[in-house]
Backbone bond lengths (Angstrom), bond angles and torsions (degrees), N, CA, C in turn:
res aa  C-N    CA-C-N  psi(-1)  N-CA   C-N-CA  omega(-1)  CA-C   N-CA-C  phi
1 M - - - 1.475 - - 1.518 110.21 -
2 A 1.354 117.26 -46.74 1.454 122.20 -179.41 1.514 110.83 -62.45
3 K 1.359 116.12 -42.42 1.467 119.39 179.60 1.521 110.63 -62.60
4 G 1.342 116.53 -39.11 1.463 120.32 179.50 1.516 111.26 -63.14
5 C 1.347 116.48 -40.60 1.467 120.17 178.72 1.519 110.53 -64.89
6 L 1.346 115.89 -41.17 1.466 119.47 -179.87 1.518 111.20 -62.13
7 K 1.341 115.70 -38.39 1.470 119.84 178.81 1.527 110.53 -63.46
8 L 1.349 115.47 -42.99 1.454 119.03 179.48 1.517 111.67 -64.48
9 I 1.352 116.54 -41.81 1.462 120.50 179.19 1.517 110.29 -63.61
10 S 1.345 116.50 -43.55 1.465 120.41 179.93 1.519 110.88 -61.99
11 A 1.328 115.97 -41.30 1.469 119.83 179.48 1.524 110.33 -64.30
12 G 1.349 116.45 -39.42 1.453 119.96 179.15 1.510 112.21 -65.62
13 V 1.346 116.44 -42.14 1.466 120.48 178.50 1.518 110.39 -62.40
14 F 1.350 116.03 -42.76 1.465 120.38 -179.76 1.532 110.88 -62.59
15 L 1.348 115.45 -44.48 1.458 119.71 -179.56 1.524 110.85 -63.10
16 G 1.358 116.90 -43.28 1.455 120.68 178.44 1.516 111.43 -61.19
17 A 1.335 116.58 -42.71 1.460 120.28 179.32 1.519 110.88 -64.42
18 L 1.335 116.17 -38.61 1.467 120.33 179.71 1.523 110.39 -64.49
19 L 1.331 116.64 -43.87 1.455 119.96 178.88 1.514 111.10 -63.34
20 F 1.349 116.82 -40.86 1.461 120.01 179.10 1.521 110.44 -64.53
21 F 1.339 116.16 -41.91 1.466 120.68 -179.69 1.525 110.09 -61.48
22 N 1.326 116.14 -44.82 1.466 119.82 -179.50 1.525 111.16 -63.16
23 H 1.363 116.61 -40.20 1.468 119.82 -179.83 1.521 110.51 -68.38
24 A 1.355 116.31 -43.99 1.457 120.48 -176.43 1.516 112.05 -67.37
25 H 1.331 117.05 -24.80 1.460 120.54 -177.79 1.529 111.48 -109.51
26 A 1.327 115.10 30.67 1.462 118.72 178.63 1.523 109.51 -63.78
27 S 1.297 115.38 142.35 1.455 119.79 178.12 1.515 109.60 -73.07
28 P 1.340 118.29 158.34 1.470 121.00 -176.54 1.515 114.57 -54.46
29 D 1.345 117.20 -32.61 1.462 118.19 -177.56 1.521 112.69 -76.76
30 E 1.369 117.29 -0.01 1.453 120.69 177.15 1.524 111.81 -94.56
31 Y 1.345 116.88 6.91 1.455 121.93 177.68 1.518 109.66 -116.93
32 D 1.323 115.22 143.19 1.457 119.80 179.85 1.524 109.66 -68.96
33 P 1.338 118.28 125.42 1.457 120.65 -177.82 1.525 113.63 -68.40
34 V 1.319 117.57 -18.39 1.463 120.62 -178.99 1.519 111.72 -89.00
35 T 1.335 117.25 -51.78 1.463 120.81 -173.82 1.517 113.90 -96.32
36 G 1.352 117.89 -18.61 1.450 120.42 -176.29 1.511 113.28 79.49
37 E 1.330 117.13 1.09 1.457 121.20 179.42 1.533 110.11 -78.09
38 P 1.359 117.45 146.31 1.465 119.10 176.07 1.521 110.71 -60.91
39 K 1.317 116.31 139.81 1.460 119.36 174.48 1.524 109.18 -75.01
40 C 1.302 115.88 135.16 1.467 120.55 -176.62 1.518 112.09 -113.20
41 T 1.329 116.50 4.90 1.461 118.34 -170.25 1.519 113.83 -74.21
42 S 1.335 118.33 -11.36 1.462 118.11 176.91 1.524 110.47 -65.01
43 C 1.342 116.01 -32.09 1.463 119.90 177.50 1.521 111.83 -107.96
44 H 1.342 115.17 -37.45 1.458 120.81 -176.70 1.516 108.97 -106.01
45 T 1.291 116.75 85.88 1.461 121.06 -179.17 1.516 109.88 -69.22
46 P 1.346 117.83 157.50 1.462 120.57 -175.65 1.517 114.50 -52.41
47 D 1.320 117.85 -33.91 1.460 118.88 -177.86 1.522 112.08 -74.98
48 K 1.340 117.17 -6.70 1.453 120.63 178.20 1.532 112.11 -100.16
49 R 1.336 117.95 -8.60 1.456 121.22 -172.20 1.531 110.26 -89.42
50 Y 1.308 115.73 81.44 1.455 120.47 -178.62 1.518 110.61 -80.82
51 S 1.325 116.25 149.79 1.456 120.68 172.61 1.520 108.76 -68.03
52 I 1.317 116.84 147.30 1.459 122.06 179.90 1.518 108.69 -104.42
53 D 1.308 116.91 132.98 1.454 120.68 174.95 1.522 107.53 -88.18
54 H 1.333 116.44 91.11 1.459 121.41 -175.66 1.526 112.00 -64.89
55 T 1.322 117.36 -20.54 1.460 119.98 -177.51 1.525 111.38 -72.04
56 R 1.334 117.40 -13.43 1.462 119.21 -178.56 1.516 112.47 -119.16
57 D 1.327 117.66 -3.60 1.461 121.12 179.35 1.523 108.13 -86.00
58 E 1.324 117.51 113.43 1.462 120.03 -173.48 1.527 112.64 -62.11
59 T 1.333 118.04 -24.57 1.463 119.76 178.74 1.519 111.76 -72.64
60 C 1.343 117.25 -14.92 1.470 121.56 -178.66 1.522 112.18 -109.92
61 S 1.336 116.57 -0.43 1.461 119.96 -168.01 1.518 113.45 -66.12
62 E 1.329 118.42 -26.00 1.465 119.98 -178.28 1.528 111.47 -60.09
63 C 1.335 115.77 -37.22 1.465 119.37 -177.44 1.526 113.16 -101.28
64 H 1.316 117.57 -24.76 1.461 119.80 -167.53 1.516 115.71 -104.65
65 T 1.337 119.18 -8.42 1.461 118.07 179.80 1.513 110.60 -86.50
66 P 1.332 117.65 155.00 1.453 121.11 -176.84 1.521 114.18 -71.00
67 G 1.310 118.84 -15.81 1.458 121.20 -172.71 1.513 108.90 106.36
68 L 1.305 117.27 150.18 1.461 120.04 -169.75 1.520 112.65 -111.26
69 S 1.322 117.22 41.88 1.459 119.63 174.57 1.527 108.65 -67.02
70 D 1.337 116.20 156.74 1.466 120.16 178.85 1.521 110.71 -56.78
71 K 1.346 116.09 -38.98 1.454 119.85 -178.66 1.520 110.25 -62.97
72 Y 1.340 115.82 -44.19 1.462 118.24 -178.94 1.521 111.81 -64.77
73 I 1.333 116.87 -43.17 1.464 120.07 -179.11 1.528 109.76 -59.86
74 E 1.338 115.82 -43.12 1.462 119.70 179.58 1.526 110.65 -61.66
75 I 1.325 116.92 -48.21 1.456 120.84 -178.28 1.517 110.97 -66.15
76 N 1.338 116.91 -43.25 1.461 119.73 -177.20 1.518 111.39 -67.59
77 D 1.339 116.93 -35.32 1.457 119.29 176.25 1.530 110.14 -62.49
78 R 1.331 116.86 -41.34 1.460 120.09 177.96 1.516 110.42 -65.46
79 Y 1.330 114.56 -37.50 1.462 118.74 -179.27 1.530 110.07 -61.84
80 R 1.335 115.35 -45.33 1.467 119.61 179.49 1.530 110.75 -65.29
81 A 1.338 115.24 -39.82 1.464 119.19 -173.50 1.525 112.46 -74.72
82 Y 1.331 117.07 -38.41 1.452 119.51 -171.20 1.519 114.50 -113.37
83 G 1.337 117.00 -16.34 1.454 119.17 178.64 1.511 113.11 84.35
84 S 1.327 115.68 -178.19 1.458 121.85 -170.94 1.518 113.11 -67.15
85 V 1.337 118.80 -33.77 1.462 120.70 -176.51 1.526 110.20 -62.43
86 E 1.327 117.00 -46.83 1.460 120.86 -178.99 1.518 111.62 -66.61
87 I 1.326 117.36 -42.32 1.463 119.89 -177.55 1.518 110.29 -67.25
88 E 1.332 118.46 -38.09 1.462 120.49 178.37 1.522 110.48 -66.64
89 R 1.333 117.24 -35.17 1.455 120.93 177.48 1.534 109.99 -64.96
90 M 1.337 115.79 -40.38 1.458 120.67 178.49 1.528 110.92 -63.97
91 L 1.339 116.11 -43.99 1.457 120.33 -179.82 1.527 111.04 -64.33
92 A 1.330 116.25 -39.74 1.466 120.21 179.04 1.525 110.42 -62.72
93 A 1.322 116.44 -39.68 1.458 120.31 178.81 1.521 111.16 -65.21
94 N 1.330 116.13 -39.11 1.456 120.63 178.78 1.528 110.88 -63.60
95 K 1.332 116.01 -41.48 1.465 120.21 -179.56 1.527 110.43 -61.04
96 T 1.316 116.45 -43.34 1.468 121.15 -178.19 1.522 110.50 -66.79
97 A 1.322 116.38 -40.37 1.454 120.79 -176.09 1.524 112.33 -68.69
98 K 1.339 117.46 -37.48 1.461 120.52 -173.95 1.526 112.65 -73.24
99 K 1.337 117.07 -33.27 1.465 121.96 -179.44 1.526 111.40 47.57
100 K 1.307 116.49 58.44 1.459 121.52 -177.53 1.526 110.61 -68.07
101 P 1.346 116.11 145.41 1.465 118.92 178.92 1.510 111.43 -63.10
102 Q 1.311 116.05 147.69 1.457 121.22 -179.73 1.514 110.41 -90.50
103 A 1.316 115.98 147.44 1.455 120.28 177.57 1.523 109.69 -68.26
104 K 1.332 115.96 148.59 1.454 119.80 174.46 1.522 108.83 -65.20
105 K 1.319 117.04 140.96 1.459 121.02 -179.05 1.532 109.97 -80.69
106 D 1.335 114.04 63.80 1.462 121.07 178.65 1.520 108.93 -74.82
107 P 1.335 118.72 124.37 1.469 120.35 179.53 1.530 112.16 -54.59
108 G 1.341 116.53 -25.22 1.463 119.28 179.84 1.513 113.74 -63.33
109 L 1.351 115.94 -25.26 1.464 119.13 179.15 1.521 111.22 -64.61
110 Y 1.322 117.94 -24.78 1.456 120.84 -175.30 1.529 112.79 -108.48
111 S 1.324 116.52 0.34 1.462 119.26 -176.60 1.519 112.02 -71.19
112 D 1.335 117.64 -25.41 1.464 121.18 179.99 1.522 111.33 -99.45
113 M 1.329 116.40 42.63 1.457 120.86 176.67 1.527 109.05 -118.58
114 A 1.320 115.84 147.35 1.468 121.44 177.40 1.515 109.26 -103.45
115 L 1.328 116.20 139.96 1.464 120.38 175.06 1.519 108.69 -83.06
116 I 1.322 115.47 120.83 1.465 121.48 178.27 1.529 107.05 -101.92
117 P 1.320 118.07 117.37 1.471 120.14 -174.12 1.526 113.06 -71.22
118 A 1.309 115.15 156.44 1.460 120.98 175.10 1.521 109.72 -68.44
119 G 1.330 115.49 158.94 1.459 118.77 174.62 1.512 113.94 136.59
120 E 1.335 115.05 178.77 1.457 122.39 -177.43 1.522 112.17 -80.61
121 F 1.319 115.32 154.38 1.467 122.92 175.56 1.525 106.87 -162.21
122 Y 1.334 116.45 177.38 1.459 120.56 -176.83 1.523 111.58 -105.38
123 M 1.300 115.40 133.31 1.461 123.16 172.76 1.518 108.68 -108.25
124 G 1.327 116.13 150.72 1.453 121.24 171.51 1.508 115.43 71.09
125 S 1.329 114.73 -175.99 1.466 122.54 179.38 1.521 108.99 -154.34
126 N 1.314 115.72 142.64 1.470 119.92 177.06 1.528 112.06 -84.22
127 D 1.331 116.89 -6.74 1.464 121.19 -174.03 1.521 112.23 -115.36
128 W 1.327 117.22 19.65 1.461 120.24 -179.00 1.520 108.93 -120.00
129 W 1.319 117.53 -168.06 1.456 120.31 179.53 1.530 111.00 -61.33
130 P 1.329 117.48 150.99 1.473 120.40 -177.52 1.518 114.30 -53.68
131 K 1.335 117.52 -30.60 1.465 119.41 -179.31 1.529 111.84 -65.36
132 S 1.334 118.12 -16.77 1.465 122.18 178.57 1.526 112.34 -106.62
133 Q 1.312 117.63 10.60 1.464 122.23 -179.02 1.537 110.01 -105.27
134 P 1.352 116.15 157.60 1.461 128.08 -6.50 1.529 110.71 -91.11
135 E 1.322 115.54 173.20 1.460 119.70 170.39 1.525 108.30 -68.82
136 Y 1.313 116.97 135.99 1.467 119.07 178.53 1.528 109.34 -153.22
137 K 1.316 116.18 161.13 1.457 121.03 178.27 1.529 109.84 -88.56
138 A 1.330 114.88 137.09 1.457 120.80 176.75 1.522 108.50 -128.03
139 N 1.305 115.43 171.21 1.457 120.47 -177.68 1.524 108.48 -143.68
140 V 1.327 117.18 132.38 1.460 120.51 177.87 1.522 110.21 -127.25
141 R 1.326 115.79 156.43 1.455 120.96 171.98 1.524 108.75 -78.42
142 A 1.310 117.55 161.37 1.457 121.45 178.09 1.534 109.76 -62.68
143 F 1.317 116.80 143.85 1.459 122.07 -179.91 1.524 109.06 -156.40
144 Y 1.317 116.13 171.36 1.461 121.78 175.25 1.524 109.52 -107.29
145 M 1.338 115.92 143.40 1.464 121.95 177.73 1.521 108.77 -128.46
146 D 1.335 116.90 137.36 1.459 120.31 174.09 1.528 109.79 -55.13
147 K 1.318 116.65 132.85 1.465 119.70 176.61 1.528 111.17 -70.17
148 Y 1.324 115.74 -25.65 1.457 120.41 -175.49 1.529 111.24 -126.52
149 E 1.314 115.53 151.05 1.456 119.69 171.42 1.531 108.91 -62.41
150 V 1.314 117.12 149.47 1.462 121.31 179.25 1.528 108.37 -62.70
151 T 1.327 115.67 128.10 1.464 121.26 -176.28 1.526 111.56 -91.20
152 N 1.327 115.03 167.00 1.462 120.28 173.89 1.520 110.88 -58.41
153 K 1.337 117.08 -43.50 1.464 120.84 -178.39 1.523 110.91 -61.78
154 R 1.300 116.79 -42.19 1.459 121.19 179.54 1.529 111.01 -67.87
155 Y 1.320 116.50 -39.08 1.453 120.85 -179.02 1.527 111.32 -69.94
156 K 1.349 117.01 -31.23 1.468 120.05 -179.77 1.524 111.38 -64.74
157 T 1.334 117.26 -33.69 1.461 119.99 175.97 1.516 110.23 -59.34
158 F 1.320 115.70 -40.27 1.467 122.16 177.76 1.523 110.60 -65.23
159 V 1.326 116.65 -46.37 1.467 121.45 -179.84 1.528 110.58 -61.55
160 D 1.324 116.55 -46.68 1.462 120.51 -178.35 1.530 112.22 -66.16
161 S 1.322 117.26 -34.08 1.465 120.90 -176.77 1.520 113.31 -80.18
162 T 1.322 116.93 -29.91 1.464 120.47 -173.01 1.520 114.33 -107.48
163 G 1.329 116.80 -18.23 1.457 119.44 -175.63 1.510 113.32 80.48
164 K 1.315 116.67 9.30 1.467 120.47 178.14 1.532 108.95 -68.07
165 P 1.329 117.92 141.57 1.468 119.86 179.51 1.526 111.94 -57.23
166 A 1.312 115.23 142.32 1.462 120.96 177.10 1.520 109.63 -74.51
167 P 1.331 118.41 158.82 1.465 120.46 174.28 1.525 110.76 -53.53
168 N 1.311 115.91 147.82 1.465 121.03 -171.70 1.520 114.35 -59.80
169 H 1.335 117.72 -27.64 1.463 118.99 -176.51 1.532 112.74 -86.13
170 W 1.333 117.41 -0.11 1.464 120.76 173.57 1.524 107.74 -82.97
171 I 1.299 117.61 102.92 1.459 120.99 -177.37 1.525 109.38 -68.98
172 G 1.333 115.76 124.75 1.449 120.19 -178.62 1.510 113.30 64.83
173 G 1.323 117.04 22.32 1.458 121.09 -179.61 1.510 114.12 76.39
174 N 1.336 117.07 12.73 1.463 121.46 -179.09 1.520 111.98 -106.76
175 I 1.313 116.07 143.48 1.466 121.58 177.98 1.524 108.99 -62.56
176 P 1.331 119.25 134.61 1.464 120.52 175.69 1.529 110.85 -53.82
177 A 1.302 116.55 140.55 1.464 122.01 -175.53 1.519 111.55 -54.45
178 G 1.328 115.29 131.00 1.457 120.97 177.57 1.508 115.15 78.61
179 R 1.350 117.91 5.35 1.466 121.14 -176.58 1.531 113.22 -109.21
180 E 1.310 117.73 15.50 1.460 120.18 -177.03 1.530 112.76 -56.50
181 D 1.326 116.71 -39.10 1.467 120.78 -176.22 1.524 113.37 -98.99
182 H 1.333 116.94 9.81 1.460 120.85 173.65 1.531 108.64 -82.29
183 P 1.328 117.98 155.74 1.473 118.56 176.09 1.518 110.83 -63.63
184 V 1.314 116.92 139.87 1.452 119.87 175.28 1.531 107.59 -68.54
185 V 1.329 116.17 137.22 1.470 122.54 176.79 1.523 108.35 -129.53
186 F 1.321 116.40 -177.40 1.459 121.38 -172.26 1.530 110.27 58.77
187 V 1.339 115.38 40.73 1.457 121.10 174.92 1.525 108.93 -120.64
188 S 1.306 116.49 137.14 1.462 122.07 178.61 1.520 110.16 -83.15
189 W 1.320 116.58 172.29 1.465 120.55 174.07 1.519 110.02 -58.91
190 Q 1.331 116.78 -40.97 1.450 121.02 -179.53 1.529 110.78 -63.96
191 D 1.340 117.22 -42.43 1.471 120.51 176.46 1.523 110.51 -57.86
192 A 1.327 115.64 -46.20 1.463 121.09 -177.92 1.524 111.10 -63.79
193 E 1.325 116.06 -43.73 1.460 120.34 -178.88 1.526 110.96 -63.70
194 E 1.322 116.50 -41.48 1.462 120.48 179.94 1.523 111.22 -66.22
195 F 1.329 117.29 -40.77 1.462 120.51 179.11 1.525 111.11 -61.94
196 C 1.324 116.87 -49.63 1.463 119.89 -178.11 1.524 110.88 -60.78
197 R 1.318 116.50 -41.17 1.462 120.44 179.25 1.532 110.29 -64.59
198 W 1.333 116.87 -38.18 1.460 122.22 178.85 1.538 110.87 -63.36
199 E 1.328 116.65 -33.82 1.464 120.69 178.15 1.530 112.71 -82.53
200 G 1.324 116.52 0.96 1.458 119.17 -178.12 1.510 111.82 82.12
201 K 1.314 116.61 20.77 1.462 122.39 -178.49 1.529 108.57 -122.90
202 R 1.320 117.21 -156.14 1.460 122.67 179.19 1.514 108.37 -160.24
203 L 1.312 116.98 167.42 1.462 120.05 171.94 1.527 109.32 -72.54
204 P 1.324 118.26 143.45 1.462 119.24 176.49 1.518 110.97 -71.70
205 T 1.329 116.31 153.55 1.461 119.62 170.06 1.523 108.21 -74.25
206 E 1.327 116.40 165.41 1.458 119.24 177.56 1.526 110.68 -62.26
207 Q 1.328 117.41 -40.14 1.458 120.25 178.73 1.528 111.40 -63.66
208 E 1.315 117.26 -41.52 1.461 119.79 178.07 1.519 110.96 -63.49
209 W 1.309 116.06 -41.57 1.459 119.81 179.88 1.536 110.16 -60.13
210 V 1.327 116.21 -45.65 1.466 120.10 -179.27 1.523 110.90 -64.56
211 K 1.321 117.52 -42.99 1.464 120.13 179.54 1.529 110.48 -59.63
212 A 1.334 116.80 -43.72 1.469 121.04 -179.08 1.524 111.69 -65.75
213 A 1.325 116.86 -30.61 1.467 120.81 -178.34 1.522 113.02 -87.19
214 R 1.328 116.59 -31.65 1.458 121.19 -166.89 1.517 114.37 -105.97
215 G 1.318 116.84 -26.67 1.453 118.40 -173.32 1.513 110.20 73.32
216 T 1.312 116.84 -146.73 1.463 120.73 -173.88 1.522 114.22 -105.06
217 D 1.331 117.57 -2.60 1.469 118.71 179.10 1.529 110.03 -99.74
218 K 1.307 116.90 -168.94 1.463 120.91 -176.01 1.523 111.93 -103.91
219 R 1.307 117.77 28.98 1.466 120.36 -178.60 1.522 110.78 -58.57
220 S 1.311 115.44 151.46 1.463 121.11 -179.26 1.521 112.39 -93.52
221 F 1.339 116.53 -21.78 1.456 121.74 -178.23 1.529 108.77 -132.46
222 P 1.301 118.71 158.83 1.471 119.19 -177.23 1.524 114.03 -55.84
223 W 1.321 116.61 -29.90 1.464 121.16 -177.09 1.521 113.93 -92.19
224 G 1.324 119.20 -13.21 1.459 120.04 -178.55 1.508 113.73 159.28
225 V 1.327 115.09 -158.22 1.463 120.95 -172.43 1.524 112.71 -82.22
226 K 1.328 117.91 -39.61 1.459 121.23 -173.04 1.521 111.90 -100.90
227 F 1.326 114.31 147.89 1.461 120.12 177.05 1.525 110.23 -70.54
228 E 1.346 116.08 134.73 1.458 121.77 176.32 1.522 107.96 -134.69
229 R 1.318 116.41 115.13 1.470 121.54 -171.44 1.522 113.69 -63.67
230 E 1.332 118.79 -22.56 1.463 121.80 -177.80 1.528 113.17 -85.08
231 K 1.337 117.69 6.26 1.463 119.46 -174.73 1.523 114.38 -112.67
232 G 1.322 116.89 9.84 1.454 119.10 178.76 1.518 110.84 -169.58
233 N 1.326 116.80 154.79 1.462 121.57 179.39 1.526 109.90 -83.68
234 T 1.320 114.71 69.02 1.460 122.42 177.82 1.532 109.20 -97.73
235 P 1.325 118.69 169.11 1.463 120.23 177.42 1.527 111.78 -56.53
236 Q 1.330 116.69 -32.29 1.450 120.26 -178.58 1.540 111.55 -69.52
237 Y 1.321 117.37 -22.09 1.466 120.99 176.81 1.522 110.89 -69.94
238 G 1.330 116.09 -31.88 1.465 120.73 172.07 1.507 116.52 90.52
239 N 1.344 119.39 13.12 1.463 120.72 -178.13 1.526 112.76 -77.88
240 E 1.324 116.55 -31.90 1.467 124.64 174.32 1.530 114.32 64.56
241 E 1.317 117.30 27.27 1.456 123.04 170.77 1.525 107.70 -170.39
242 T 1.325 116.78 172.09 1.457 119.09 178.84 1.527 110.44 -66.75
243 M 1.331 115.66 162.59 1.454 122.99 177.10 1.523 108.66 -130.01
244 P 1.336 118.50 162.59 1.466 119.30 176.20 1.528 110.52 -54.99
245 V 1.322 116.48 140.10 1.464 119.79 -178.88 1.527 109.63 -62.08
246 G 1.335 115.83 147.66 1.456 120.28 178.88 1.511 114.56 76.31
247 S 1.330 117.50 19.57 1.467 120.64 -177.73 1.522 113.51 -72.00
248 F 1.334 117.86 -17.90 1.460 120.93 -174.02 1.530 110.07 -117.66
249 E 1.308 115.53 88.25 1.462 121.14 -179.36 1.518 111.21 -60.50
250 N 1.327 116.63 -35.56 1.470 120.50 -177.80 1.524 112.48 -86.30
251 G 1.342 116.80 7.28 1.461 119.43 -179.39 1.514 113.44 -113.94
252 K 1.334 117.06 8.90 1.466 118.78 -176.43 1.525 111.25 -76.69
253 S 1.321 115.91 165.23 1.462 122.62 -176.11 1.529 110.69 -79.28
254 P 1.331 118.13 173.62 1.474 120.35 178.83 1.530 113.56 -58.31
255 Y 1.346 116.92 -21.30 1.462 120.27 -178.70 1.530 112.24 -102.57
256 G 1.335 116.40 10.90 1.454 120.12 177.44 1.507 114.80 80.89
257 V 1.339 118.10 26.11 1.460 122.50 178.47 1.529 108.72 -97.79
258 Y 1.329 116.16 131.85 1.462 122.13 -172.22 1.533 112.94 -95.92
259 D 1.323 114.93 156.19 1.470 123.28 170.17 1.524 113.84 58.01
260 M 1.323 116.38 38.80 1.461 119.27 176.42 1.527 111.18 -90.40
261 A 1.329 115.40 4.18 1.466 122.66 169.13 1.513 106.00 -135.93
262 G 1.314 117.30 105.31 1.449 121.09 179.07 1.523 114.01 98.25
263 N 1.296 115.48 -175.90 1.467 127.76 -177.26 1.526 110.87 73.88
264 A 1.336 119.54 -76.55 1.463 120.75 176.38 1.526 109.73 -139.91
265 W 1.329 116.23 138.64 1.453 119.99 168.79 1.523 108.21 -58.75
266 E 1.320 117.55 148.54 1.456 120.56 -175.14 1.529 111.50 -123.13
267 W 1.338 114.64 123.86 1.458 120.21 175.26 1.527 110.03 -64.30
268 V 1.325 116.78 139.03 1.465 121.23 168.97 1.523 108.35 -120.69
269 D 1.310 116.42 172.26 1.462 120.50 -171.55 1.528 113.54 -71.59
270 D 1.335 117.90 -26.35 1.468 121.48 -166.27 1.517 115.59 -75.73
271 W 1.343 113.56 150.19 1.450 121.15 165.23 1.531 108.41 -73.22
272 F 1.321 115.86 156.97 1.459 120.97 177.65 1.534 108.80 -79.95
273 K 1.317 115.70 100.16 1.460 122.60 -178.88 1.528 109.48 -128.97
274 P 1.336 118.10 158.74 1.468 119.78 -179.92 1.517 111.55 -69.37
275 Y 1.335 115.90 147.06 1.456 120.92 173.64 1.526 110.00 -69.79
276 P 1.319 117.62 158.03 1.470 120.29 176.48 1.521 110.96 -56.05
277 G 1.322 116.70 130.01 1.454 121.20 -179.82 1.512 114.49 88.96
278 N 1.336 117.88 -2.61 1.458 121.22 178.71 1.528 109.23 -85.80
279 N 1.333 115.41 115.12 1.467 121.09 -179.59 1.520 112.38 -109.63
280 H 1.331 116.13 12.30 1.460 120.15 -179.13 1.527 109.86 -76.17
281 P 1.327 118.40 128.98 1.463 120.08 -178.23 1.527 111.80 -69.45
282 D 1.304 117.18 132.75 1.463 122.00 176.64 1.518 108.49 -151.57
283 E 1.317 116.34 114.01 1.464 121.42 -176.47 1.532 112.66 -66.11
284 N 1.328 117.42 -12.55 1.464 120.56 -177.35 1.523 113.12 -86.96
285 Y 1.334 117.93 -10.30 1.456 120.74 178.99 1.529 110.69 -66.56
286 G 1.314 115.02 150.74 1.456 120.23 177.09 1.517 110.89 124.55
287 E 1.313 116.99 -166.67 1.460 121.25 178.82 1.518 109.05 -91.92
288 K 1.342 113.97 64.89 1.467 122.66 -178.71 1.520 111.84 -118.17
289 Y 1.349 116.27 -45.68 1.449 122.40 -174.15 1.526 110.27 -128.34
290 K 1.334 115.51 153.99 1.452 121.45 176.05 1.534 109.85 -98.97
291 V 1.329 115.22 153.86 1.474 121.85 -175.98 1.523 110.45 -92.05
292 L 1.347 115.13 144.37 1.459 122.51 170.25 1.519 108.54 -124.42
293 K 1.328 115.74 150.11 1.453 121.36 -175.95 1.536 111.17 -132.32
294 G 1.331 115.38 156.51 1.455 121.47 165.23 1.508 118.56 100.63
295 G 1.319 119.00 -11.47 1.455 118.78 -177.31 1.519 111.51 70.49
296 S 1.323 116.83 -179.29 1.458 120.86 -177.60 1.523 109.73 -153.93
297 W 1.331 115.41 -169.95 1.464 119.70 175.79 1.525 111.05 -68.72
298 Y 1.321 115.73 -14.39 1.464 121.28 -179.96 1.519 109.57 -129.12
299 D 1.323 117.28 141.68 1.461 120.29 169.48 1.520 109.17 -149.73
300 C 1.318 116.05 -173.97 1.468 119.60 -172.57 1.521 112.37 -98.90
301 T 1.327 118.21 34.97 1.466 119.25 176.95 1.525 110.73 -61.04
302 Y 1.344 116.11 -24.76 1.466 120.26 176.41 1.523 110.50 -57.78
303 Y 1.326 116.60 -34.09 1.461 121.47 -179.43 1.526 112.14 -92.81
304 K 1.346 116.44 11.61 1.472 122.63 176.37 1.522 112.63 62.93
305 C 1.334 116.83 33.72 1.459 118.58 178.79 1.520 111.75 -98.40
306 G 1.306 117.27 9.07 1.460 120.43 171.77 1.511 114.11 95.96
307 I 1.297 115.75 161.98 1.453 122.53 178.33 1.530 109.66 -66.18
308 S 1.323 116.95 142.09 1.468 119.82 -172.14 1.520 113.99 -96.73
309 A 1.328 118.62 -9.55 1.458 122.12 -169.06 1.532 116.88 -76.88
310 P 1.339 122.43 -21.77 1.464 119.46 -177.73 1.526 112.82 -53.99
311 I 1.321 116.30 141.63 1.461 121.76 -177.30 1.520 112.06 -56.55
312 Y 1.336 117.02 -37.04 1.466 120.33 -175.77 1.524 113.30 -80.69
313 N 1.337 117.69 -5.59 1.462 119.69 176.94 1.524 109.40 -72.12
314 R 1.316 115.90 144.59 1.475 121.09 177.72 1.518 108.99 -144.01
315 I 1.329 116.08 144.00 1.459 120.11 173.80 1.527 107.70 -126.75
316 F 1.325 116.56 169.08 1.459 120.49 -176.07 1.519 109.49 -138.91
317 F 1.325 116.29 140.17 1.458 121.70 179.87 1.515 110.39 -146.39
318 N 1.328 114.88 158.86 1.449 121.23 172.16 1.531 108.50 -56.28
319 A 1.323 117.06 139.22 1.467 121.68 -174.78 1.523 113.20 -62.58
320 Y 1.327 118.38 -15.31 1.460 121.16 -178.44 1.525 112.54 -99.21
321 T 1.319 117.09 5.90 1.463 120.58 179.60 1.524 110.68 -68.21
322 R 1.319 116.16 136.47 1.465 122.47 172.56 1.526 107.73 -132.44
323 N 1.316 117.64 129.68 1.462 119.41 172.00 1.520 110.79 -152.76
324 N 1.333 116.28 -175.63 1.460 120.70 -169.14 1.519 115.06 -82.26
325 N 1.316 118.42 8.41 1.471 118.65 176.20 1.529 112.79 -138.22
326 F 1.342 116.95 19.95 1.464 121.71 175.47 1.526 109.43 -109.10
327 G 1.331 116.18 122.37 1.454 122.62 176.08 1.522 109.66 -135.97
328 F 1.336 117.20 -151.02 1.463 119.86 -178.90 1.518 110.35 -173.08
329 R 1.325 115.78 170.92 1.464 124.37 167.55 1.517 106.92 -141.32
330 C 1.325 117.00 166.66 1.456 120.91 -174.64 1.544 111.43 -112.02
331 A 1.317 114.67 162.34 1.463 122.45 175.99 1.522 109.03 -128.20
332 K 1.317 116.28 169.50 1.461 120.86 -179.72 1.520 109.01 -152.55
333 D 1.324 116.51 139.62 1.458 120.59 177.19 1.519 110.08 -63.52
334 K 1.315 115.61 147.59 1.464 120.57 177.52 1.531 109.66 -77.36
């Protein structure tokens, strides 16, 4: 019996070493020329690459769950029981009841916005995860986009004016020392939507976000086709926390919008739904989760799920999720 076990262990060690040797000696054409990640399609063909619902995977729950406050459990139970229509009706009623004060229409609030012109551009990619497929042409009307992610300092004005609770990591309701110009994090989709509305703006749609980041060509990153670690606060940059917005002058988009790759993931207005022409089955599609774009200082490369910074990458989370790498920026109609 012992000899049989030893044989099995030896065979397993040999197989593991063989797999490692093959991976370590992959030929250049087995690596993605854009991201530098190993190509996995020899074993994991596109039809096998399903989206993962991180909100239900217990191995990911430490970072991906919304938090288990009594308020969240109550809201999430209603969400499961009644679906998006009922929860949106409840939120609309709350907005009307609170009658929050409106921000002053200070021209300075709009001075740091970029005009994104109307016209066609490319959404998605045929070479990424199925949730980002297929590549297709879209068209948007002209609009304005914040050049910078909403900062802690900017968000505090909202908190002080409305009485809305501060993000959980603000001790005593105060911005962490030295973080005034960092993107605000630990904000839910609802927090972001309320802030933008308070400023007389709104959350951008996913298409608007992509247009502002990508321009009219098929670039993968705001600065161009190839990944460059010195052009954004991505995990590959190695900072391991947020940075002041606008830190990467050479990493801005064609329209002068900063930090659209890295720093903080950004909530957009859309539900997580399939792109036109996407026939890949995914139980997470529908009015269940909201989309985030842009990657952050942290991603799941540890779990071999790929670099998060490409413009066409998208993730989805419960609208009440708050964590240390989710932020947002606002848009405004022209």
